[in-house]
C-alpha positions as CSV (number, residue, x, y, z in Angstrom):
1,M,241.5,60.1,86.2
2,A,244.5,60.0,88.0
3,K,246.3,56.5,88.6
4,G,246.5,53.9,91.5
5,R,243.5,55.0,92.5
6,P,242.6,53.8,96.1
7,G,239.3,52.5,95.5
8,E,241.1,49.7,93.5
9,A,242.7,48.5,96.6
10,W,239.5,47.9,97.4
11,Q,238.5,45.7,93.9
12,A,241.3,43.9,94.7
13,R,240.1,42.7,98.8
14,G,236.6,41.2,97.0
15,W,235.2,39.6,99.2
16,R,237.4,40.2,102.3
17,W,236.0,43.7,102.2
18,R,232.6,42.4,102.3
19,M,233.6,40.3,105.0
20,G,234.8,43.2,106.9
21,F,232.0,44.7,107.6
22,E,230.7,41.2,109.4
23,V,233.6,41.3,111.8
24,G,233.6,44.0,114.8
25,G,233.5,47.4,114.1
26,N,229.9,49.6,113.5
27,P,226.9,46.8,113.2
28,R,225.0,49.3,112.0
29,R,227.2,49.5,108.7
30,A,227.8,46.2,108.8
31,A,224.4,45.4,108.4
32,L,224.0,48.0,105.4
33,A,226.9,46.1,104.0
34,R,224.4,42.8,104.2
35,E,222.2,44.3,103.0
36,I,223.6,45.5,99.9
37,E,225.1,43.1,99.0
38,A,221.6,41.1,98.7
39,R,221.0,43.7,96.5
40,R,223.9,43.0,94.2
41,D,222.1,41.0,91.0
42,D,219.3,43.7,92.0
43,L,221.1,46.2,91.5
44,V,222.6,44.9,87.8
45,S,219.4,44.6,86.9
46,L,218.1,47.6,87.5
47,T,220.4,49.4,85.5
48,S,220.3,47.6,82.5
49,D,216.4,48.5,83.0
50,L,216.9,51.7,82.8
51,I,220.0,52.0,80.2
52,R,217.2,49.7,77.9
53,I,214.7,52.4,78.5
54,P,216.4,55.1,75.3
55,T,215.7,59.0,76.9
56,L,217.4,60.4,74.4
57,N,217.7,64.3,75.1
58,P,217.3,66.2,72.5
59,P,214.0,65.3,71.8
60,G,213.6,63.9,75.4
61,E,212.4,60.8,74.5
62,F,210.7,58.2,76.8
63,Y,210.4,60.1,80.3
64,R,207.1,59.1,81.4
65,D,208.4,55.5,80.6
66,I,211.2,55.6,82.8
67,C,209.5,57.7,85.6
68,E,206.5,55.4,85.6
69,Y,209.0,52.7,85.9
70,L,210.7,54.2,89.2
71,S,207.4,55.5,90.6
72,A,206.5,51.2,90.1
73,R,210.1,50.3,91.5
74,L,209.8,52.5,94.6
75,K,206.1,52.3,95.8
76,K,206.9,48.6,96.3
77,S,209.3,49.7,98.6
78,G,207.0,51.8,100.2
79,F,207.3,55.5,98.6
80,E,204.8,58.1,98.3
81,V,205.2,58.8,94.6
82,Q,204.4,61.9,92.4
83,L,204.4,62.4,88.3
84,L,205.1,65.7,87.5
85,R,205.0,67.4,84.3
86,A,207.0,70.6,83.7
87,V,204.1,72.3,81.2
88,G,205.7,74.9,79.4
89,T,209.2,74.7,80.2
90,P,211.4,74.5,77.0
91,G,211.3,71.9,75.4
92,D,208.2,70.6,76.2
93,S,205.2,70.0,73.9
94,E,202.6,67.0,73.9
95,K,204.8,65.1,71.5
96,Y,207.9,65.4,74.1
97,P,206.6,66.2,77.4
98,R,209.0,66.9,80.2
99,W,207.4,63.9,83.2
100,N,209.6,64.2,86.3
101,V,209.4,61.7,88.9
102,I,210.2,61.7,93.4
103,A,209.3,59.7,95.5
104,R,209.4,60.6,99.3
105,R,209.5,57.7,102.5
106,E,208.6,58.8,105.9
107,G,210.3,57.8,108.7
108,R,209.2,57.0,112.0
109,M,209.6,60.4,114.0
110,P,210.6,63.5,113.0
111,G,214.0,64.9,111.4
112,P,216.0,65.6,108.7
113,C,215.4,64.8,104.6
114,I,218.1,63.5,102.5
115,H,217.6,63.5,98.6
116,F,219.0,61.4,96.1
117,N,218.6,63.5,92.6
118,S,219.8,61.5,89.5
119,H,218.9,62.7,86.0
120,T,216.7,59.9,83.7
121,D,218.2,61.6,80.3
122,V,220.9,61.0,78.2
123,V,222.9,62.6,74.9
124,E,222.9,60.7,71.3
125,T,224.6,57.6,70.6
126,G,227.3,58.9,68.3
127,S,229.4,56.4,66.0
128,G,232.0,53.9,67.5
129,W,230.2,51.5,69.0
130,T,230.5,47.8,70.0
131,V,227.8,47.1,71.6
132,D,224.4,48.0,71.9
133,P,224.5,51.7,73.2
134,F,220.4,50.4,74.8
135,G,221.0,47.0,74.9
136,G,222.4,47.2,79.3
137,E,224.8,44.8,78.6
138,V,226.6,42.5,81.0
139,R,230.0,41.8,80.8
140,D,233.2,41.6,83.1
141,G,232.3,43.1,85.6
142,K,230.6,46.0,84.1
143,V,227.2,47.5,82.6
144,Y,227.1,49.1,79.2
145,G,225.1,51.8,77.4
146,R,224.2,55.0,77.0
147,G,224.0,56.5,80.4
148,A,225.3,53.5,82.4
149,C,228.1,55.6,83.7
150,D,226.2,58.7,83.3
151,M,223.9,58.6,85.0
152,K,222.1,55.6,85.3
153,G,224.6,53.9,87.2
154,G,224.2,56.3,89.8
155,L,220.3,56.8,89.9
156,A,220.2,52.5,90.3
157,A,223.4,52.3,93.2
158,S,220.8,55.3,95.0
159,I,217.7,53.1,94.8
160,V,219.4,50.7,96.0
161,A,221.3,52.0,99.2
162,A,218.2,53.7,100.0
163,E,215.9,50.4,99.7
164,A,218.5,48.8,101.9
165,Y,218.9,51.4,104.6
166,I,215.1,51.2,104.7
167,A,215.5,47.1,104.8
168,A,217.9,47.3,107.7
169,F,216.7,50.8,110.0
170,P,212.6,50.2,108.9
171,D,212.2,53.1,111.9
172,H,214.9,55.5,111.1
173,P,214.3,59.2,111.7
174,G,213.4,62.1,108.8
175,A,212.5,61.2,105.1
176,I,214.3,60.1,102.3
177,E,213.6,61.1,99.1
178,I,214.4,59.3,95.5
179,S,214.2,61.9,92.4
180,G,214.3,61.0,88.4
181,T,214.3,64.1,86.7
182,A,214.3,65.7,82.8
183,D,216.9,67.6,80.8
184,E,220.0,67.6,82.6
185,E,222.1,67.3,79.1
186,T,220.4,70.4,78.2
187,G,220.1,72.6,80.6
188,G,217.8,71.0,83.1
189,Y,214.7,73.3,82.6
190,G,212.4,70.5,82.3
191,G,213.3,69.4,84.9
192,V,215.3,70.5,88.8
193,A,214.8,74.1,87.6
194,W,211.4,73.8,87.4
195,L,210.9,71.5,90.1
196,A,212.8,74.6,92.6
197,E,211.4,77.0,91.4
198,E,208.2,74.8,92.6
199,G,209.6,74.8,95.9
200,W,210.4,70.7,96.3
201,F,214.2,71.8,96.8
202,S,213.2,74.5,99.2
203,P,215.2,74.1,102.7
204,D,212.3,73.8,104.2
205,R,211.2,70.3,103.1
206,V,215.0,69.1,101.9
207,Q,217.7,69.5,103.5
208,H,220.7,67.8,102.2
209,V,221.4,66.3,98.3
210,I,223.5,64.0,96.9
211,I,223.8,64.2,93.1
212,P,225.1,60.8,92.1
213,E,226.5,62.0,89.2
214,P,229.8,60.1,87.8
215,L,232.8,61.7,89.5
216,N,234.7,58.5,90.2
217,K,233.8,56.6,93.5
218,E,236.6,58.0,96.1
219,R,235.8,61.9,94.9
220,I,233.0,64.5,96.4
221,C,232.4,66.7,93.8
222,L,231.8,70.7,95.7
223,G,230.5,72.2,92.1
224,H,230.9,73.6,88.6
225,R,233.0,76.1,86.7
226,G,230.2,78.6,85.3
227,V,228.9,78.4,82.0
228,F,227.4,81.0,79.5
229,W,225.9,80.1,76.2
230,A,225.5,82.1,73.5
231,E,224.5,82.5,69.4
232,I,226.1,85.1,67.1
233,R,224.8,85.8,63.9
234,T,226.6,87.2,61.1
235,H,224.3,88.7,58.4
236,G,225.5,89.7,54.2
237,R,223.8,89.9,51.3
238,I,222.7,86.9,48.6
239,A,224.5,86.3,44.8
240,H,225.1,83.6,42.2
241,G,228.4,82.1,43.5
242,S,229.6,82.4,40.1
243,M,229.8,86.4,40.6
244,P,230.6,86.7,44.3
245,F,231.6,90.0,43.9
246,L,227.9,91.4,44.2
247,G,226.8,89.6,47.4
248,D,228.3,89.7,50.6
249,C,229.3,86.5,52.0
250,A,228.1,86.4,56.0
251,V,229.9,82.6,56.4
252,R,233.7,84.8,55.5
253,H,232.1,87.7,58.4
254,M,231.7,84.3,60.7
255,G,235.5,83.2,59.3
256,A,236.9,86.8,60.5
257,V,235.3,86.3,64.2
258,L,236.5,82.6,64.5
259,A,239.9,84.7,63.6
260,E,240.1,86.8,66.2
261,M,239.0,84.1,68.5
262,E,242.0,82.1,68.2
263,A,244.3,85.3,67.9
264,S,243.2,86.9,71.1
265,L,240.4,85.2,73.0
266,Y,241.9,81.7,73.0
267,P,245.3,82.6,74.2
268,A,243.4,85.2,77.0
269,L,241.7,81.9,78.4
270,A,244.5,80.0,78.0
271,S,246.3,81.8,80.8
272,R,243.8,82.1,83.1
273,R,243.9,79.7,86.2
274,T,241.0,78.9,89.4
275,A,242.0,77.9,92.6
276,M,239.0,75.4,92.2
277,P,239.7,72.1,92.3
278,V,238.5,70.8,88.8
279,V,239.1,68.1,87.7
280,P,241.0,67.0,84.7
281,E,243.4,69.6,85.3
282,G,242.5,71.0,81.4
283,A,239.4,72.4,83.1
284,R,241.7,74.0,85.4
285,Q,241.6,77.3,83.3
286,S,238.6,78.8,81.3
287,T,237.4,77.0,77.9
288,M,235.5,77.8,75.1
289,N,234.2,75.4,72.8
290,V,232.3,76.1,69.7
291,N,229.0,74.4,70.0
292,S,228.1,74.6,66.2
293,F,228.2,76.8,63.1
294,H,225.5,76.7,60.3
295,G,226.2,79.0,57.1
296,G,224.2,79.1,54.0
297,Q,222.1,76.9,52.4
298,A,220.3,74.8,54.7
299,E,221.1,70.4,54.9
300,P,219.3,68.7,52.6
301,E,216.8,66.3,53.8
302,A,217.9,62.7,54.7
303,G,217.9,61.1,50.8
304,F,218.2,63.7,48.3
305,T,220.7,62.8,46.1
306,G,221.3,66.7,44.2
307,F,223.3,69.3,44.6
308,P,223.5,72.5,46.2
309,S,222.6,75.7,44.3
310,A,225.0,78.1,43.1
311,C,224.7,81.2,46.3
312,V,226.0,83.6,48.8
313,P,225.4,83.0,52.0
314,D,223.5,85.8,53.7
315,S,223.2,84.5,57.0
316,A,225.8,82.4,59.6
317,R,225.2,81.2,62.9
318,M,227.5,80.4,65.8
319,V,226.7,78.7,69.4
320,I,229.5,79.0,71.6
321,D,229.7,77.6,75.3
322,R,231.8,79.2,77.7
323,R,232.6,78.0,80.7
324,Y,234.5,80.1,83.8
325,L,236.1,80.6,86.6
326,I,234.9,81.6,89.8
327,E,237.6,84.6,89.9
328,E,235.5,86.2,86.7
329,R,233.0,88.0,87.0
330,P,230.4,86.9,85.0
331,E,229.7,90.6,83.6
332,E,232.9,90.4,82.4
333,V,232.8,87.2,80.3
334,R,230.0,88.6,78.4
335,A,231.5,91.7,77.7
336,E,234.6,90.0,76.6
337,I,232.6,88.2,73.4
338,V,230.7,91.9,72.9
339,D,234.1,93.4,72.9
340,L,235.6,91.3,70.3
341,L,232.7,91.6,68.6
342,E,232.9,95.3,68.1
343,R,237.1,94.8,67.0
344,V,236.1,92.9,64.5
345,R,233.3,95.0,62.9
346,A,235.7,97.9,63.0
347,A,238.3,96.7,60.8
348,R,235.8,94.7,58.7
349,K,233.4,96.5,56.1
350,D,229.9,95.9,55.4
351,F,230.2,93.5,58.7
352,R,226.8,93.5,60.7
353,Y,226.1,90.9,64.1
354,D,223.3,90.1,66.3
355,F,224.7,88.6,69.6
356,E,221.9,86.5,71.8
357,V,223.1,85.3,75.4
358,L,220.7,81.6,75.5
359,W,221.4,81.0,79.3
360,E,224.1,81.0,81.6
361,V,224.8,79.8,85.4
362,P,228.0,81.4,87.7
363,P,229.8,79.3,88.9
364,T,229.1,77.2,92.4
365,M,230.7,75.3,95.0
366,T,229.8,73.8,98.8
367,A,231.9,74.3,102.1
368,K,234.1,71.4,102.5
369,D,232.7,71.5,106.2
370,A,229.4,71.3,105.1
371,P,227.1,68.6,106.4
372,V,226.2,66.3,103.4
373,V,230.1,66.5,102.6
374,R,231.4,65.7,106.1
375,A,228.5,62.9,105.8
376,V,230.0,60.8,102.6
377,E,233.4,62.3,104.0
378,S,233.2,59.8,107.1
379,A,231.2,56.9,104.4
380,I,234.5,56.7,102.3
381,R,236.7,56.5,104.7
382,Q,235.1,53.0,106.1
383,V,234.2,51.9,102.5
384,L,237.1,52.3,100.7
385,A,239.8,53.0,103.2
386,C,241.0,55.8,101.8
387,E,240.9,59.6,102.4
388,P,237.6,61.6,100.1
389,V,239.4,63.9,96.9
390,H,237.2,67.2,96.8
391,V,236.7,68.0,93.0
392,V,235.0,70.5,91.2
393,S,233.2,69.6,88.1
394,P,234.2,71.1,84.2
395,G,231.0,71.1,83.7
396,T,227.5,72.4,84.7
397,Y,225.1,69.7,86.4
398,D,221.5,70.4,88.3
399,Q,223.3,71.6,91.6
400,K,223.2,74.7,90.2
401,H,219.5,74.9,90.1
402,I,219.4,73.4,94.0
403,D,221.7,76.4,94.8
404,R,220.4,79.2,92.8
405,I,217.1,78.8,92.9
406,G,215.7,76.7,95.5
407,R,218.5,78.2,97.8
408,L,220.0,74.9,99.5
409,K,223.3,74.7,99.5
410,D,224.2,71.6,101.3
411,C,224.3,69.4,98.0
412,I,227.1,67.7,96.6
413,A,227.3,65.2,93.2
414,Y,228.8,61.6,94.6
415,G,228.6,58.5,92.2
416,P,230.1,55.3,90.8
417,G,231.8,55.5,87.3
418,I,234.6,57.4,85.6
419,L,233.8,60.6,84.8
420,D,236.3,60.6,81.7
421,L,233.4,57.9,79.9
422,A,230.6,60.5,80.3
423,H,228.9,60.8,76.3
424,Q,231.6,58.0,75.0
425,P,230.9,55.0,72.9
426,D,231.1,51.9,74.9
427,E,230.1,53.9,77.6
428,Y,230.4,51.4,80.8
429,V,229.6,51.5,84.8
430,G,231.8,48.8,86.7
431,I,229.4,46.5,88.9
432,D,232.1,46.4,91.9
433,D,232.0,50.5,92.2
434,M,228.4,51.3,92.2
435,V,228.1,48.2,94.8
436,A,230.7,50.3,96.8
437,S,229.1,53.6,96.1
438,A,225.6,52.3,97.3
439,N,227.5,51.4,100.6
440,V,228.2,55.0,101.0
441,M,225.5,56.3,100.5
442,A,223.6,54.1,102.7
443,L,226.3,55.2,105.5
444,A,225.9,58.9,105.0
445,I,221.6,58.4,104.9
446,D,222.5,57.3,108.4
447,E,224.3,60.0,109.6
448,L,222.7,62.6,107.7
449,L,218.8,61.4,109.6
450,H,220.7,60.9,112.9
451,K,222.8,63.6,113.5
452,R,219.8,65.9,113.4
453,Q,217.6,64.0,114.9
454,A,216.6,66.1,117.7
455,S,217.2,69.1,115.7
456,G,213.0,70.2,115.3
457,V,213.5,69.9,111.8
458,R,209.7,69.5,109.9
459,K,209.4,67.0,107.9
460,G,207.9,68.4,104.5
């Protein structure tokens, strides 16, 4: 995170910033600021309530609960709401169904539709917390908990922005949509990908999308790097551990794969740089993470107090998470891993492996002069009194499905929260950041709905 961010000056101004909306200038902006400020406490309560629904993924808990909560809230605000289950998608089951919610509020006259999409799932808590991860605690101007930053604070801010806009301008043109979707943390296939396949993000019914991911409130995220997940399995032969020469250790074979990655692959990745404005700086190169490594006997069940048996492992499995640049070609990313495995096989006796691509998504980046980018730029200048910063995310988010499957290009990520806090212990979102972002989003709604009012775009 950059030091001395322009947004910090806004926080220091406090009430002077809010009063700035009241005196002169744009009366529509002033009306929105008053409506949002009146909802400040509600914004905090909404964020805490969302955090208290522990939507852990995996496995995908309490998806229906959070969709029903959002449905009840948005119906009161005049939205038509649908709950949609992504039946048959990865992870969907009767125990853990993949539920999504979409709410739409039609205006009084034809116009474009602006859609705010937030994922409702959160990652595991991990250790190191000093607060209840699902307590939604409010302290020192922050709301704490798993998902506060990524991205229930953004979801709450988008809801308050839309509700404030409707209260200020009930006769608006076009339509406003809000969605809460499943599984973004594990690829989004039970959420936005499925909805896009079903036509919910087709350009004839939605024209602009803002995803309130936590990229810092003065930043506009245009897209993300590419992702390539794959699984490598090595094979050996089981034998007694006291006579390993009678077996063939699959873990040692996988160790040779790791050694070759360290010797040749990682240095090659570190040498590649992108022109994409990826943040943080370390992500402007190609990267690869070893996501998991398993070899030999399965982990014992919790509570087992015995010892492992003496065996030579006959199998090992590694999952890799490769992030690549817009300058790299997807087929080259795959070939680079296969070539590495073939080098190990040529150099190592009895080396056998399987290689499986789990999922992959190419890089995406919205044009800097796209309508949604320009609208949010203008709003940031008005609310934060600073120049907006264009960035690209190091990891993917659901823009990949809106672009690739929905064929909708006018999509960005913009929301409250500090990117570095995502998935960390004691995760939090700043209350002032949420209020500021809600103002930015509300102003963006106003510009986008009125800019194309006479364009003849039909309502969905």
